[in-house]
N, C-alpha and C positions, 0 to 999 in steps of 0.2 A: 554433499556440494562443500567445497572448500570455501571460507570465509573470506570476505576482502579483508584483508590486512593492512589496515591504514598505518602510515608512520607518523602520523600525528595525531593527536586529539582532535576530536569536534569539535566547531565552532572555533580554531584559532585562526582562521582566516585563510590558513593554506590549502592547495589544492589537495585531495585525499583520494582520489580515484586512481591508486596506484596498484592494484594487484593486475595491473592487463598492461597489455604492450599497448604502447601510443596513449592517445585520449579518447577512450569511447564518450561518443553522447550519452547524456542520461534523459530517459524516457519516462515520464513517470503518468499512469492513470491511477485512478481512484476509485473508491465507491461505485463499484460496476453492478453492485447488489443484482446480481441477476438477469442484469437485461443486455443480452448476447449480441442483438443486433445493435446496440448502441455501443458497446464496447469493439464490436469490429468495426462499426462505421470511425469511429474515434482513432483506432490502432492502424486502420489502411489510410487515414487522413495526412499522416506524416509523411507518407512517399506520395501522395499527391500533390506536395509542394515543390517549387523551385528550390529550395534551400536543404533538405534534407532525403537521404536514400530511404525505402522502406524500412519498416519494421518487421513486417510481416505480408508474405505472397499468398494469393490462394488457389488452389488446387483445381482439378476441373471440377469438384465435385460443392468446392465453396470453403472446403477446410482453411482453415488458416494454419501457414506454418511459419517457422521464423525464416527470416531472408537472410540472405548474404549481406552483412553489416556490421558495423563497429559501434555496437550500441549495449546500454546497459538498460534493461526495462524493469521498473520499478510499480508492482502491482501495490499500490500502496493502503491496502486494508479495506475490506466492507468488500469481499468480493461476492458475497453469498447474501440472501436472504430477501425479500421484497419483491421481485422479479420473479419472472415463470421457469428459467433457465439455468437454476443453480448447478444441476450437474454439469451442463455443457459449459458453462464459464469455468467450472474447475478444470474439465476435461482441458480446456483451450489452454490455461495456466500451466497444466502439468504436460501437455504435449510442448508448448514454447520452452519449457524448462527443460525438457528431455532433449531437444533438437539445439538449443542454442549453445554455445561453448558453456563449460564449467563456469558458476558466478555471474552469468550474464542476464537470468530472469531472478528477478529477488521479489519475493511474496512476503510482503507484511500482515501482521496480524492488525486487525483493527478490533473495535468493539464485538462485532458479530464473528469474528473468528475467536476472539475470546469467551464466547457464549459456549462453543464446542468444549475449550478447555476448562471452564470454571461455570458450568451450566445453575449449579446451584445457586451460586452468588446472583448473575441474571435473572433466575425466575420466570424466563419466557416458558410459553406453553406450545405455540404453534408454529414457531419460526423454521426453516430448511436447518439452521445451525445446533438446533436441540432437537430434531427430530430423526438423527442418523440412526444406523441400525449400531448394534455394540461392535461390530467387524468394521465399518465406516469410521466409527467415532477413534477405534483404536489406530486405524490407519493415518487419521490425520494426525493422532497424538505421534506417531512415529515417524511423520514429515516433519513435525516440529522439531522433534526429539533428535533427528538427521541434520537439522538447519537448512531443509528444505523451505520451512517457512519462519522467519525472522522478525523481530521489530523496528529495526532502523538501519538506515545506511547513509553514510557520507558521500556526498557527489565533491563538486567543486569547489563552490560557495555556498552550497545548503546542506543540510541535513535532512533529512526523508524518513519521516513516522506517521502513523495513523493520525494522530491530533495534536503532537508536539507537547514541549514543555518549554517553560519560561526559564528554567536553569540549563545550564548545559551539563551533558550527559556524554558520558564515552558509549559510542556505539558496540563497541565491543562486548563491552561489560553488560548491558541490557540483552544483547543477542544471546550471550552466553546464559544468561538467568532464564530467557524464555525456554532455551534449551532443556536446561536443567529442571524446571516447573515440569515440562512435557515429561521428561523421564521420570520425575518423580509420582506424576499422575500415572502412567505405565503400570509402575509398581503396586501403588494402592491408590485407586480413583474413588475416595470418598467425599463425602459433603465437608467432613473434618479436615480433608488433606485441601480441597478446594479453597476453604475459606483461611486456611495457615497459608498456602501461596499468594492469594489476596492481599492477606495483611501484610506479610514478608517483604511483599514486591508492590507494595501500593502507588510506588512513583511509577509503575509500568501497567500495572492491571487495575490500579483503584478507579472505583465506579466512581467516588468523591460522595458526601453527604449532604452537600449545598447545591440547590439550582436542580434537584433532580436527577441528580446523579452525573452532570455534565459540568459544573463547577469548577472554579479554579482551584479546587483541592483532588480534583480528578486525576488520573494519570496518564500515560502518554499515548493510550488507547481510546479514551474516554474525553478529556476536555476539550468543550466547546471553542471555536475560533473566537468567539468572543471575551474570551480571558486570556488570551494570548495576546502579551502586551508589544508593543510596537518596536521596543527595543529589545525583544528578547535575542538570543541567538539567532542566525539565518537560518529559516528552517521552510519547506517544502510540506504542507499535510494536505488531508482530506479532511473527513469527519464531517463536516459541515455544509450545507447545500450553499450553493452559489448559482448563480444564472450566468457568471463567467470566473475566469479566474482573476482572483482578487487578492490585490496587496496590502498590509498594512504594517507599515514601516520593515522591517527585516524579513518578515513571515508574509508564505505566499500560500493562498488555499486555491488548490485546482479541483475540488471537488463539483463537477457541473453536469455528470450525467442526470441524476434522478431530478434537478430540478428543471434539465430540459427535456425530461424523456416525451412529454405528452405534446411536444409541439415540434415541426420540422429544425434539424439542426441544433447546434448549440453543444453538441457534445464534442470531447475534445481531450487533449493532452499537454503535457507540459516537457519542455526539451530543455535540457540545460547542457550548453557547453563550457568549457573554461572560461568564455567571455560574457556570456549574457545567459539570460532565459526567457524563453520563447513560448506563448500559448499556440498550439494549433488548434483551430476551433473548423467544424463542420457549420455551413451557412446553411441558411434556409432554402436555397435553390439546389444543395449540393454538391456546392464548391468548396474550397478550402482557405482559411485566412489566416496571416501569421502576423502576432501581436507582442511586440516586445513587453514584457511584464516589468 
């Protein structure tokens, strides 16, 4: 997949979605965590508004496909683990990635994708991410090495990553380092190499030593929203569970699926145009609301 080529660095306040013709709208969904029905509902909600075209359409079997639209879809990390439909959620993203024009589906690593890359550092035992077969594990690493899974994306006024950072960073740089790390792991995947990569790219992969591993010293995949400063560069993140899209100064957290999973409605996405950021949210009655964030 071709990388988005931004002509200016992240966080400088200039529009940066310039790898495509026109001005594509950015749709962000994060932390699906294996809950396919919730993800389907959130994605389909966009097309049920009066303001936005559909992101996806359903065929006669109910399978979702990329719609005829002008979107960039950012799957902002933690697609897997927790829920019951991890394989189906991956299938959905890979299908949309295949059907959409090149570069229009951006799948980011979260801490649960990082568990596939660096399982020795995470130390989990039963999650889907650390239970892949050797063939599945290698196939995912190849996806990352090929650029199908990255770490960040520059929108118009916000930069997207799973957990965010308080310091400005260059999107192209962190994405290149993630690709290079996957290539190293494809050559030699040992605990020693995993630890070396973790330490070398601590600003991206770092679990952190404080606050149980989600503190202010954690990297782009791990830091809790609590430690993102209100005056940090403008960002859209996931990672930290919220009931609704939550703004803190310049940063917005859109991780709403898990917190609302056991109640009707609440799941949704964020939609960015060059002018505004909107939360599209399913209501308890099955309708859809749109709110400026």
